[in-house]
C-alpha positions as CSV (number, residue, x, y, z in Angstrom):
1,M,-2.1,1.5,9.4
2,F,-4.3,2.1,6.4
3,C,-4.6,5.6,7.1
4,C,-0.6,5.9,7.1
5,L,-0.3,3.9,3.9
6,Q,-3.3,6.2,2.2
7,G,-1.5,9.1,3.9
8,M,1.7,8.8,2.7
9,R,0.2,7.9,-0.9
10,V,-1.3,11.3,-1.0
11,L,1.5,13.2,-0.3
12,V,3.8,11.5,-2.9
13,D,1.6,12.3,-5.6
14,A,1.2,16.0,-4.0
15,R,4.5,16.5,-3.8
16,D,4.9,15.3,-7.6
17,K,2.2,17.2,-8.5
18,L,3.2,20.3,-7.3
19,G,6.9,20.0,-8.7
20,I,8.7,19.7,-5.3
21,S,11.9,17.3,-5.3
22,W,13.1,14.9,-3.3
23,Q,15.4,15.9,-0.6
24,S,17.1,12.1,-1.5
25,C,17.1,10.3,-4.9
26,E,16.7,7.1,-2.7
27,N,13.1,8.2,-1.3
28,E,11.9,7.9,-5.0
29,K,12.0,4.1,-4.5
30,Q,10.6,4.8,-1.6
31,G,7.6,6.8,-2.9
32,M,7.6,4.2,-6.0
33,L,6.8,1.3,-3.5
34,V,4.2,3.4,-1.5
35,M,2.5,4.1,-4.6
36,S,2.5,0.3,-5.6
37,W,0.1,-0.6,-2.4
38,E,-2.9,-1.9,-3.5
39,G,-4.9,-0.6,-0.6
40,R,-6.5,-4.0,-0.1
41,V,-8.3,-4.0,3.1
42,G,-9.5,-6.5,5.1
43,A,-12.2,-6.6,7.2
44,S,-9.6,-6.0,10.5
45,G,-7.9,-3.7,8.5
46,V,-4.1,-3.9,6.9
47,E,-2.4,-7.1,8.2
48,P,0.8,-6.7,10.1
49,S,2.7,-8.4,8.0
50,E,1.3,-6.4,4.7
51,F,2.3,-3.0,6.9
52,Q,5.5,-4.3,7.9
53,L,6.6,-3.9,4.3
54,Y,6.1,-0.6,4.0
55,V,7.3,0.6,7.8
56,M,11.2,1.7,6.6
57,A,9.4,3.4,3.5
58,L,6.9,5.1,5.3
59,S,9.8,6.3,8.2
60,A,12.2,7.3,5.1
61,L,9.4,9.3,3.6
62,W,8.4,11.1,6.3
63,A,11.7,12.6,6.7
64,D,12.3,13.7,3.7
65,A,12.5,17.4,3.0
66,G,10.0,17.0,-0.2
67,I,7.2,15.2,1.5
68,Q,7.7,17.7,4.8
69,E,7.2,20.5,2.2
70,A,4.7,18.8,0.4
71,Y,2.5,18.5,3.9
72,A,3.4,22.2,4.8
73,R,1.3,23.0,1.5
74,R,-1.9,20.7,2.7
75,S,-4.0,23.4,2.2
76,E,-3.5,23.2,-1.7
77,F,-4.8,19.8,-1.9
78,Q,-7.1,17.1,-0.1
79,L,-5.4,15.2,2.5
């Protein structure tokens, strides 16, 4: 779960730095939500209840063409 959130944060940041537009303006809000995650990880990882807060955002972002383009260009940044 930690890797999903951290990886999506990297993709959202890379999308911005690479100048890639969002496919959906609504996903900008989802991106802000994921970027607001502070990365607190307990001994057992991310608590499921905390992860649940981000599931819809992660799903919407992964389906966004802008995030997919950033992922396709992953050789240009460290993912």
